Every structure is written in C-alpha cells, then in structure tokens.
VEXKEPA-933522 format. One record per atom (N, C-alpha, C): x, y, z; residue in one letter; atom name. Coordinates in nm, 2 decimals, decimal comma, m for minus. Layout:
! VEXKEPA-933522
<atom><c1>X</c1><c2>Y</c2><c3>Z</c3><resn>A</resn><name>CA</name></atom>
...
***
This chain:
! VEXKEPA-933522
<atom><c1>m6,25</c1><c2>16,68</c2><c3>18,05</c3><resn>M</resn><name>N</name></atom>
<atom><c1>m6,28</c1><c2>16,81</c2><c3>17,99</c3><resn>M</resn><name>CA</name></atom>
<atom><c1>m6,29</c1><c2>16,80</c2><c3>17,84</c3><resn>M</resn><name>C</name></atom>
<atom><c1>m6,39</c1><c2>16,85</c2><c3>17,78</c3><resn>R</resn><name>N</name></atom>
<atom><c1>m6,41</c1><c2>16,85</c2><c3>17,64</c3><resn>R</resn><name>CA</name></atom>
<atom><c1>m6,38</c1><c2>16,99</c2><c3>17,58</c3><resn>R</resn><name>C</name></atom>
<atom><c1>m6,33</c1><c2>16,99</c2><c3>17,46</c3><resn>R</resn><name>N</name></atom>
<atom><c1>m6,31</c1><c2>17,12</c2><c3>17,39</c3><resn>R</resn><name>CA</name></atom>
<atom><c1>m6,39</c1><c2>17,12</c2><c3>17,26</c3><resn>R</resn><name>C</name></atom>
<atom><c1>m6,48</c1><c2>17,22</c2><c3>17,25</c3><resn>Y</resn><name>N</name></atom>
<atom><c1>m6,57</c1><c2>17,23</c2><c3>17,14</c3><resn>Y</resn><name>CA</name></atom>
<atom><c1>m6,52</c1><c2>17,35</c2><c3>17,05</c3><resn>Y</resn><name>C</name></atom>
<atom><c1>m6,51</c1><c2>17,32</c2><c3>16,92</c3><resn>L</resn><name>N</name></atom>
<atom><c1>m6,47</c1><c2>17,43</c2><c3>16,82</c3><resn>L</resn><name>CA</name></atom>
<atom><c1>m6,59</c1><c2>17,53</c2><c3>16,82</c3><resn>L</resn><name>C</name></atom>
<atom><c1>m6,55</c1><c2>17,65</c2><c3>16,82</c3><resn>I</resn><name>N</name></atom>
<atom><c1>m6,65</c1><c2>17,76</c2><c3>16,79</c3><resn>I</resn><name>CA</name></atom>
<atom><c1>m6,61</c1><c2>17,84</c2><c3>16,67</c3><resn>I</resn><name>C</name></atom>
<atom><c1>m6,70</c1><c2>17,89</c2><c3>16,60</c3><resn>V</resn><name>N</name></atom>
<atom><c1>m6,68</c1><c2>17,97</c2><c3>16,48</c3><resn>V</resn><name>CA</name></atom>
<atom><c1>m6,73</c1><c2>18,11</c2><c3>16,51</c3><resn>V</resn><name>C</name></atom>
<atom><c1>m6,65</c1><c2>18,21</c2><c3>16,50</c3><resn>I</resn><name>N</name></atom>
<atom><c1>m6,69</c1><c2>18,35</c2><c3>16,53</c3><resn>I</resn><name>CA</name></atom>
<atom><c1>m6,69</c1><c2>18,42</c2><c3>16,39</c3><resn>I</resn><name>C</name></atom>
<atom><c1>m6,80</c1><c2>18,48</c2><c3>16,36</c3><resn>E</resn><name>N</name></atom>
<atom><c1>m6,82</c1><c2>18,55</c2><c3>16,23</c3><resn>E</resn><name>CA</name></atom>
<atom><c1>m6,85</c1><c2>18,70</c2><c3>16,26</c3><resn>E</resn><name>C</name></atom>
<atom><c1>m6,79</c1><c2>18,78</c2><c3>16,17</c3><resn>K</resn><name>N</name></atom>
<atom><c1>m6,82</c1><c2>18,93</c2><c3>16,18</c3><resn>K</resn><name>CA</name></atom>
<atom><c1>m6,95</c1><c2>18,95</c2><c3>16,11</c3><resn>K</resn><name>C</name></atom>
<atom><c1>m7,04</c1><c2>19,02</c2><c3>16,17</c3><resn>A</resn><name>N</name></atom>
<atom><c1>m7,17</c1><c2>19,06</c2><c3>16,11</c3><resn>A</resn><name>CA</name></atom>
<atom><c1>m7,16</c1><c2>19,21</c2><c3>16,09</c3><resn>A</resn><name>C</name></atom>
<atom><c1>m7,27</c1><c2>19,27</c2><c3>16,04</c3><resn>K</resn><name>N</name></atom>
<atom><c1>m7,26</c1><c2>19,42</c2><c3>16,01</c3><resn>K</resn><name>CA</name></atom>
<atom><c1>m7,23</c1><c2>19,50</c2><c3>16,14</c3><resn>K</resn><name>C</name></atom>
<atom><c1>m7,30</c1><c2>19,47</c2><c3>16,25</c3><resn>R</resn><name>N</name></atom>
<atom><c1>m7,28</c1><c2>19,55</c2><c3>16,37</c3><resn>R</resn><name>CA</name></atom>
<atom><c1>m7,23</c1><c2>19,48</c2><c3>16,49</c3><resn>R</resn><name>C</name></atom>
<atom><c1>m7,20</c1><c2>19,35</c2><c3>16,47</c3><resn>N</resn><name>N</name></atom>
<atom><c1>m7,15</c1><c2>19,27</c2><c3>16,59</c3><resn>N</resn><name>CA</name></atom>
<atom><c1>m7,08</c1><c2>19,15</c2><c3>16,54</c3><resn>N</resn><name>C</name></atom>
<atom><c1>m7,06</c1><c2>19,05</c2><c3>16,63</c3><resn>Y</resn><name>N</name></atom>
<atom><c1>m7,01</c1><c2>18,92</c2><c3>16,60</c3><resn>Y</resn><name>CA</name></atom>
<atom><c1>m7,11</c1><c2>18,82</c2><c3>16,64</c3><resn>Y</resn><name>C</name></atom>
<atom><c1>m7,10</c1><c2>18,70</c2><c3>16,57</c3><resn>A</resn><name>N</name></atom>
<atom><c1>m7,19</c1><c2>18,59</c2><c3>16,60</c3><resn>A</resn><name>CA</name></atom>
<atom><c1>m7,10</c1><c2>18,46</c2><c3>16,61</c3><resn>A</resn><name>C</name></atom>
<atom><c1>m7,14</c1><c2>18,37</c2><c3>16,70</c3><resn>A</resn><name>N</name></atom>
<atom><c1>m7,06</c1><c2>18,25</c2><c3>16,72</c3><resn>A</resn><name>CA</name></atom>
<atom><c1>m7,16</c1><c2>18,13</c2><c3>16,72</c3><resn>A</resn><name>C</name></atom>
<atom><c1>m7,11</c1><c2>18,02</c2><c3>16,68</c3><resn>F</resn><name>N</name></atom>
<atom><c1>m7,18</c1><c2>17,89</c2><c3>16,68</c3><resn>F</resn><name>CA</name></atom>
<atom><c1>m7,08</c1><c2>17,78</c2><c3>16,70</c3><resn>F</resn><name>C</name></atom>
<atom><c1>m7,12</c1><c2>17,66</c2><c3>16,74</c3><resn>S</resn><name>N</name></atom>
<atom><c1>m7,04</c1><c2>17,54</c2><c3>16,74</c3><resn>S</resn><name>CA</name></atom>
<atom><c1>m7,10</c1><c2>17,43</c2><c3>16,66</c3><resn>S</resn><name>C</name></atom>
<atom><c1>m7,03</c1><c2>17,39</c2><c3>16,55</c3><resn>P</resn><name>N</name></atom>
<atom><c1>m7,08</c1><c2>17,28</c2><c3>16,47</c3><resn>P</resn><name>CA</name></atom>
<atom><c1>m7,12</c1><c2>17,16</c2><c3>16,54</c3><resn>P</resn><name>C</name></atom>
<atom><c1>m7,06</c1><c2>17,13</c2><c3>16,65</c3><resn>D</resn><name>N</name></atom>
<atom><c1>m7,09</c1><c2>17,01</c2><c3>16,73</c3><resn>D</resn><name>CA</name></atom>
<atom><c1>m7,21</c1><c2>17,02</c2><c3>16,82</c3><resn>D</resn><name>C</name></atom>
<atom><c1>m7,26</c1><c2>17,14</c2><c3>16,83</c3><resn>L</resn><name>N</name></atom>
<atom><c1>m7,37</c1><c2>17,17</c2><c3>16,92</c3><resn>L</resn><name>CA</name></atom>
<atom><c1>m7,48</c1><c2>17,25</c2><c3>16,85</c3><resn>L</resn><name>C</name></atom>
<atom><c1>m7,55</c1><c2>17,19</c2><c3>16,76</c3><resn>P</resn><name>N</name></atom>
<atom><c1>m7,65</c1><c2>17,26</c2><c3>16,68</c3><resn>P</resn><name>CA</name></atom>
<atom><c1>m7,75</c1><c2>17,34</c2><c3>16,78</c3><resn>P</resn><name>C</name></atom>
<atom><c1>m7,78</c1><c2>17,46</c2><c3>16,74</c3><resn>G</resn><name>N</name></atom>
<atom><c1>m7,87</c1><c2>17,55</c2><c3>16,81</c3><resn>G</resn><name>CA</name></atom>
<atom><c1>m7,80</c1><c2>17,63</c2><c3>16,92</c3><resn>G</resn><name>C</name></atom>
<atom><c1>m7,68</c1><c2>17,60</c2><c3>16,95</c3><resn>C</resn><name>N</name></atom>
<atom><c1>m7,60</c1><c2>17,68</c2><c3>17,05</c3><resn>C</resn><name>CA</name></atom>
<atom><c1>m7,53</c1><c2>17,79</c2><c3>16,99</c3><resn>C</resn><name>C</name></atom>
<atom><c1>m7,58</c1><c2>17,92</c2><c3>17,01</c3><resn>V</resn><name>N</name></atom>
<atom><c1>m7,52</c1><c2>18,03</c2><c3>16,95</c3><resn>V</resn><name>CA</name></atom>
<atom><c1>m7,51</c1><c2>18,15</c2><c3>17,05</c3><resn>V</resn><name>C</name></atom>
<atom><c1>m7,43</c1><c2>18,25</c2><c3>17,01</c3><resn>A</resn><name>N</name></atom>
<atom><c1>m7,41</c1><c2>18,37</c2><c3>17,10</c3><resn>A</resn><name>CA</name></atom>
<atom><c1>m7,37</c1><c2>18,48</c2><c3>17,01</c3><resn>A</resn><name>C</name></atom>
<atom><c1>m7,40</c1><c2>18,60</c2><c3>17,05</c3><resn>T</resn><name>N</name></atom>
<atom><c1>m7,35</c1><c2>18,72</c2><c3>16,98</c3><resn>T</resn><name>CA</name></atom>
<atom><c1>m7,29</c1><c2>18,82</c2><c3>17,08</c3><resn>T</resn><name>C</name></atom>
<atom><c1>m7,22</c1><c2>18,92</c2><c3>17,03</c3><resn>G</resn><name>N</name></atom>
<atom><c1>m7,16</c1><c2>19,02</c2><c3>17,11</c3><resn>G</resn><name>CA</name></atom>
<atom><c1>m7,10</c1><c2>19,13</c2><c3>17,03</c3><resn>G</resn><name>C</name></atom>
<atom><c1>m7,07</c1><c2>19,24</c2><c3>17,10</c3><resn>K</resn><name>N</name></atom>
<atom><c1>m7,02</c1><c2>19,36</c2><c3>17,03</c3><resn>K</resn><name>CA</name></atom>
<atom><c1>m6,88</c1><c2>19,34</c2><c3>16,98</c3><resn>K</resn><name>C</name></atom>
<atom><c1>m6,80</c1><c2>19,26</c2><c3>17,06</c3><resn>T</resn><name>N</name></atom>
<atom><c1>m6,66</c1><c2>19,24</c2><c3>17,02</c3><resn>T</resn><name>CA</name></atom>
<atom><c1>m6,64</c1><c2>19,09</c2><c3>17,01</c3><resn>T</resn><name>C</name></atom>
<atom><c1>m6,52</c1><c2>19,05</c2><c3>16,96</c3><resn>R</resn><name>N</name></atom>
<atom><c1>m6,49</c1><c2>18,91</c2><c3>16,95</c3><resn>R</resn><name>CA</name></atom>
<atom><c1>m6,47</c1><c2>18,85</c2><c3>17,09</c3><resn>R</resn><name>C</name></atom>
<atom><c1>m6,41</c1><c2>18,92</c2><c3>17,18</c3><resn>L</resn><name>N</name></atom>
<atom><c1>m6,39</c1><c2>18,87</c2><c3>17,32</c3><resn>L</resn><name>CA</name></atom>
<atom><c1>m6,52</c1><c2>18,85</c2><c3>17,39</c3><resn>L</resn><name>C</name></atom>
<atom><c1>m6,61</c1><c2>18,95</c2><c3>17,38</c3><resn>Q</resn><name>N</name></atom>
<atom><c1>m6,74</c1><c2>18,94</c2><c3>17,44</c3><resn>Q</resn><name>CA</name></atom>
<atom><c1>m6,82</c1><c2>18,82</c2><c3>17,38</c3><resn>Q</resn><name>C</name></atom>
<atom><c1>m6,81</c1><c2>18,80</c2><c3>17,25</c3><resn>T</resn><name>N</name></atom>
<atom><c1>m6,88</c1><c2>18,69</c2><c3>17,18</c3><resn>T</resn><name>CA</name></atom>
<atom><c1>m6,82</c1><c2>18,56</c2><c3>17,23</c3><resn>T</resn><name>C</name></atom>
<atom><c1>m6,69</c1><c2>18,55</c2><c3>17,24</c3><resn>R</resn><name>N</name></atom>
<atom><c1>m6,63</c1><c2>18,43</c2><c3>17,29</c3><resn>R</resn><name>CA</name></atom>
<atom><c1>m6,67</c1><c2>18,39</c2><c3>17,43</c3><resn>R</resn><name>C</name></atom>
<atom><c1>m6,68</c1><c2>18,49</c2><c3>17,52</c3><resn>R</resn><name>N</name></atom>
<atom><c1>m6,72</c1><c2>18,47</c2><c3>17,66</c3><resn>R</resn><name>CA</name></atom>
<atom><c1>m6,87</c1><c2>18,43</c2><c3>17,67</c3><resn>R</resn><name>C</name></atom>
<atom><c1>m6,95</c1><c2>18,49</c2><c3>17,58</c3><resn>R</resn><name>N</name></atom>
<atom><c1>m7,09</c1><c2>18,46</c2><c3>17,58</c3><resn>R</resn><name>CA</name></atom>
<atom><c1>m7,11</c1><c2>18,32</c2><c3>17,53</c3><resn>R</resn><name>C</name></atom>
<atom><c1>m7,03</c1><c2>18,28</c2><c3>17,43</c3><resn>M</resn><name>N</name></atom>
<atom><c1>m7,04</c1><c2>18,15</c2><c3>17,37</c3><resn>M</resn><name>CA</name></atom>
<atom><c1>m7,00</c1><c2>18,04</c2><c3>17,47</c3><resn>M</resn><name>C</name></atom>
<atom><c1>m6,90</c1><c2>18,07</c2><c3>17,55</c3><resn>N</resn><name>N</name></atom>
<atom><c1>m6,85</c1><c2>17,98</c2><c3>17,66</c3><resn>N</resn><name>CA</name></atom>
<atom><c1>m6,97</c1><c2>17,96</c2><c3>17,75</c3><resn>N</resn><name>C</name></atom>
<atom><c1>m7,04</c1><c2>18,06</c2><c3>17,79</c3><resn>A</resn><name>N</name></atom>
<atom><c1>m7,15</c1><c2>18,05</c2><c3>17,88</c3><resn>A</resn><name>CA</name></atom>
<atom><c1>m7,27</c1><c2>17,98</c2><c3>17,82</c3><resn>A</resn><name>C</name></atom>
<atom><c1>m7,29</c1><c2>18,00</c2><c3>17,69</c3><resn>A</resn><name>N</name></atom>
<atom><c1>m7,40</c1><c2>17,94</c2><c3>17,61</c3><resn>A</resn><name>CA</name></atom>
<atom><c1>m7,37</c1><c2>17,79</c2><c3>17,60</c3><resn>A</resn><name>C</name></atom>
<atom><c1>m7,25</c1><c2>17,75</c2><c3>17,58</c3><resn>I</resn><name>N</name></atom>
<atom><c1>m7,21</c1><c2>17,60</c2><c3>17,57</c3><resn>I</resn><name>CA</name></atom>
<atom><c1>m7,24</c1><c2>17,54</c2><c3>17,71</c3><resn>I</resn><name>C</name></atom>
<atom><c1>m7,19</c1><c2>17,60</c2><c3>17,82</c3><resn>K</resn><name>N</name></atom>
<atom><c1>m7,22</c1><c2>17,54</c2><c3>17,95</c3><resn>K</resn><name>CA</name></atom>
<atom><c1>m7,37</c1><c2>17,52</c2><c3>17,97</c3><resn>K</resn><name>C</name></atom>
<atom><c1>m7,45</c1><c2>17,63</c2><c3>17,94</c3><resn>M</resn><name>N</name></atom>
<atom><c1>m7,59</c1><c2>17,62</c2><c3>17,96</c3><resn>M</resn><name>CA</name></atom>
<atom><c1>m7,65</c1><c2>17,51</c2><c3>17,87</c3><resn>M</resn><name>C</name></atom>
<atom><c1>m7,61</c1><c2>17,50</c2><c3>17,75</c3><resn>H</resn><name>N</name></atom>
<atom><c1>m7,66</c1><c2>17,40</c2><c3>17,65</c3><resn>H</resn><name>CA</name></atom>
<atom><c1>m7,63</c1><c2>17,26</c2><c3>17,70</c3><resn>H</resn><name>C</name></atom>
<atom><c1>m7,51</c1><c2>17,24</c2><c3>17,75</c3><resn>L</resn><name>N</name></atom>
<atom><c1>m7,47</c1><c2>17,10</c2><c3>17,80</c3><resn>L</resn><name>CA</name></atom>
<atom><c1>m7,55</c1><c2>17,07</c2><c3>17,93</c3><resn>L</resn><name>C</name></atom>
<atom><c1>m7,57</c1><c2>17,17</c2><c3>18,01</c3><resn>E</resn><name>N</name></atom>
<atom><c1>m7,66</c1><c2>17,14</c2><c3>18,13</c3><resn>E</resn><name>CA</name></atom>
<atom><c1>m7,80</c1><c2>17,11</c2><c3>18,09</c3><resn>E</resn><name>C</name></atom>
<atom><c1>m7,85</c1><c2>17,17</c2><c3>17,99</c3><resn>G</resn><name>N</name></atom>
<atom><c1>m7,99</c1><c2>17,14</c2><c3>17,95</c3><resn>G</resn><name>CA</name></atom>
<atom><c1>m8,00</c1><c2>17,00</c2><c3>17,89</c3><resn>G</resn><name>C</name></atom>
<atom><c1>m7,89</c1><c2>16,96</c2><c3>17,81</c3><resn>L</resn><name>N</name></atom>
<atom><c1>m7,89</c1><c2>16,83</c2><c3>17,76</c3><resn>L</resn><name>CA</name></atom>
<atom><c1>m7,89</c1><c2>16,72</c2><c3>17,87</c3><resn>L</resn><name>C</name></atom>
<atom><c1>m7,81</c1><c2>16,75</c2><c3>17,97</c3><resn>R</resn><name>N</name></atom>
<atom><c1>m7,80</c1><c2>16,66</c2><c3>18,09</c3><resn>R</resn><name>CA</name></atom>
<atom><c1>m7,93</c1><c2>16,65</c2><c3>18,16</c3><resn>R</resn><name>C</name></atom>
<atom><c1>m7,99</c1><c2>16,76</c2><c3>18,18</c3><resn>E</resn><name>N</name></atom>
<atom><c1>m8,12</c1><c2>16,76</c2><c3>18,25</c3><resn>E</resn><name>CA</name></atom>
<atom><c1>m8,23</c1><c2>16,69</c2><c3>18,17</c3><resn>E</resn><name>C</name></atom>
<atom><c1>m8,22</c1><c2>16,69</c2><c3>18,04</c3><resn>D</resn><name>N</name></atom>
<atom><c1>m8,32</c1><c2>16,63</c2><c3>17,96</c3><resn>D</resn><name>CA</name></atom>
<atom><c1>m8,28</c1><c2>16,48</c2><c3>17,93</c3><resn>D</resn><name>C</name></atom>
<atom><c1>m8,17</c1><c2>16,44</c2><c3>17,98</c3><resn>G</resn><name>N</name></atom>
<atom><c1>m8,13</c1><c2>16,30</c2><c3>17,97</c3><resn>G</resn><name>CA</name></atom>
<atom><c1>m8,08</c1><c2>16,27</c2><c3>17,83</c3><resn>G</resn><name>C</name></atom>
<atom><c1>m8,03</c1><c2>16,37</c2><c3>17,76</c3><resn>I</resn><name>N</name></atom>
<atom><c1>m7,98</c1><c2>16,36</c2><c3>17,62</c3><resn>I</resn><name>CA</name></atom>
<atom><c1>m7,82</c1><c2>16,34</c2><c3>17,63</c3><resn>I</resn><name>C</name></atom>
<atom><c1>m7,77</c1><c2>16,25</c2><c3>17,55</c3><resn>S</resn><name>N</name></atom>
<atom><c1>m7,62</c1><c2>16,23</c2><c3>17,55</c3><resn>S</resn><name>CA</name></atom>
<atom><c1>m7,55</c1><c2>16,36</c2><c3>17,51</c3><resn>S</resn><name>C</name></atom>
<atom><c1>m7,44</c1><c2>16,39</c2><c3>17,57</c3><resn>I</resn><name>N</name></atom>
<atom><c1>m7,36</c1><c2>16,50</c2><c3>17,54</c3><resn>I</resn><name>CA</name></atom>
<atom><c1>m7,27</c1><c2>16,46</c2><c3>17,42</c3><resn>I</resn><name>C</name></atom>
<atom><c1>m7,28</c1><c2>16,54</c2><c3>17,31</c3><resn>P</resn><name>N</name></atom>
<atom><c1>m7,21</c1><c2>16,51</c2><c3>17,19</c3><resn>P</resn><name>CA</name></atom>
<atom><c1>m7,06</c1><c2>16,52</c2><c3>17,22</c3><resn>P</resn><name>C</name></atom>
<atom><c1>m6,99</c1><c2>16,42</c2><c3>17,16</c3><resn>V</resn><name>N</name></atom>
<atom><c1>m6,84</c1><c2>16,42</c2><c3>17,16</c3><resn>V</resn><name>CA</name></atom>
<atom><c1>m6,79</c1><c2>16,52</c2><c3>17,06</c3><resn>V</resn><name>C</name></atom>
<atom><c1>m6,70</c1><c2>16,61</c2><c3>17,09</c3><resn>P</resn><name>N</name></atom>
<atom><c1>m6,65</c1><c2>16,70</c2><c3>16,99</c3><resn>P</resn><name>CA</name></atom>
<atom><c1>m6,58</c1><c2>16,63</c2><c3>16,88</c3><resn>P</resn><name>C</name></atom>
<atom><c1>m6,62</c1><c2>16,66</c2><c3>16,76</c3><resn>S</resn><name>N</name></atom>
<atom><c1>m6,56</c1><c2>16,59</c2><c3>16,64</c3><resn>S</resn><name>CA</name></atom>
<atom><c1>m6,51</c1><c2>16,68</c2><c3>16,53</c3><resn>S</resn><name>C</name></atom>
<atom><c1>m6,55</c1><c2>16,81</c2><c3>16,54</c3><resn>T</resn><name>N</name></atom>
<atom><c1>m6,51</c1><c2>16,91</c2><c3>16,44</c3><resn>T</resn><name>CA</name></atom>
<atom><c1>m6,37</c1><c2>16,96</c2><c3>16,46</c3><resn>T</resn><name>C</name></atom>
<atom><c1>m6,30</c1><c2>16,98</c2><c3>16,35</c3><resn>T</resn><name>N</name></atom>
<atom><c1>m6,17</c1><c2>17,04</c2><c3>16,36</c3><resn>T</resn><name>CA</name></atom>
<atom><c1>m6,16</c1><c2>17,15</c2><c3>16,26</c3><resn>T</resn><name>C</name></atom>
<atom><c1>m6,06</c1><c2>17,23</c2><c3>16,27</c3><resn>A</resn><name>N</name></atom>
<atom><c1>m6,05</c1><c2>17,35</c2><c3>16,18</c3><resn>A</resn><name>CA</name></atom>
<atom><c1>m5,91</c1><c2>17,35</c2><c3>16,13</c3><resn>A</resn><name>C</name></atom>
<atom><c1>m5,89</c1><c2>17,41</c2><c3>16,01</c3><resn>D</resn><name>N</name></atom>
<atom><c1>m5,76</c1><c2>17,42</c2><c3>15,95</c3><resn>D</resn><name>CA</name></atom>
<atom><c1>m5,77</c1><c2>17,54</c2><c3>15,85</c3><resn>D</resn><name>C</name></atom>
<atom><c1>m5,66</c1><c2>17,59</c2><c3>15,82</c3><resn>Y</resn><name>N</name></atom>
<atom><c1>m5,65</c1><c2>17,71</c2><c3>15,73</c3><resn>Y</resn><name>CA</name></atom>
<atom><c1>m5,58</c1><c2>17,66</c2><c3>15,60</c3><resn>Y</resn><name>C</name></atom>
<atom><c1>m5,62</c1><c2>17,72</c2><c3>15,49</c3><resn>V</resn><name>N</name></atom>
<atom><c1>m5,56</c1><c2>17,70</c2><c3>15,36</c3><resn>V</resn><name>CA</name></atom>
<atom><c1>m5,51</c1><c2>17,84</c2><c3>15,31</c3><resn>V</resn><name>C</name></atom>
<atom><c1>m5,39</c1><c2>17,84</c2><c3>15,27</c3><resn>T</resn><name>N</name></atom>
<atom><c1>m5,33</c1><c2>17,96</c2><c3>15,21</c3><resn>T</resn><name>CA</name></atom>
<atom><c1>m5,35</c1><c2>17,96</c2><c3>15,06</c3><resn>T</resn><name>C</name></atom>
<atom><c1>m5,41</c1><c2>18,07</c2><c3>15,01</c3><resn>V</resn><name>N</name></atom>
<atom><c1>m5,43</c1><c2>18,09</c2><c3>14,87</c3><resn>V</resn><name>CA</name></atom>
<atom><c1>m5,36</c1><c2>18,21</c2><c3>14,82</c3><resn>V</resn><name>C</name></atom>
<atom><c1>m5,30</c1><c2>18,20</c2><c3>14,70</c3><resn>G</resn><name>N</name></atom>
<atom><c1>m5,24</c1><c2>18,31</c2><c3>14,64</c3><resn>G</resn><name>CA</name></atom>
<atom><c1>m5,10</c1><c2>18,31</c2><c3>14,64</c3><resn>G</resn><name>C</name></atom>
***
C-alpha cells in the first residue's frame, strides 16, 4: 500500500486538492472532507489509468512539514 501526500487549498467558493507525486491528478469539493474523498477516488482512477497505459506507478516521495513563525 502506498501513501500519497495531498495538498488541500481553500479557494473562493470551494476547496481544491492535488498530489505533488501525481501531476495532473486533482479534485475539488464544497468542503475539505468532500475534497479529500474526491481526491482519494481521483488517485485510484489515476493509478488505474497509468496501469492500463503500461506506465510505471510513481513511488511517493513528497513529504510535508510545518514551520512555526512568530
């Protein structure tokens, strides 16, 4: 099982998500939870498409951390 980092950003009227390790794989939703669920489905579909096309599945390599300022 692989774990891919996703980034969820607040937009004007919704949320948007992407995964740095899976270029082109994105999702949007009205709430963070909906966006996360849709991104999960998008990643599954993206990986299935890569497999069907005979393209190697990227190994997750992105990490995240927080910096405290102030």
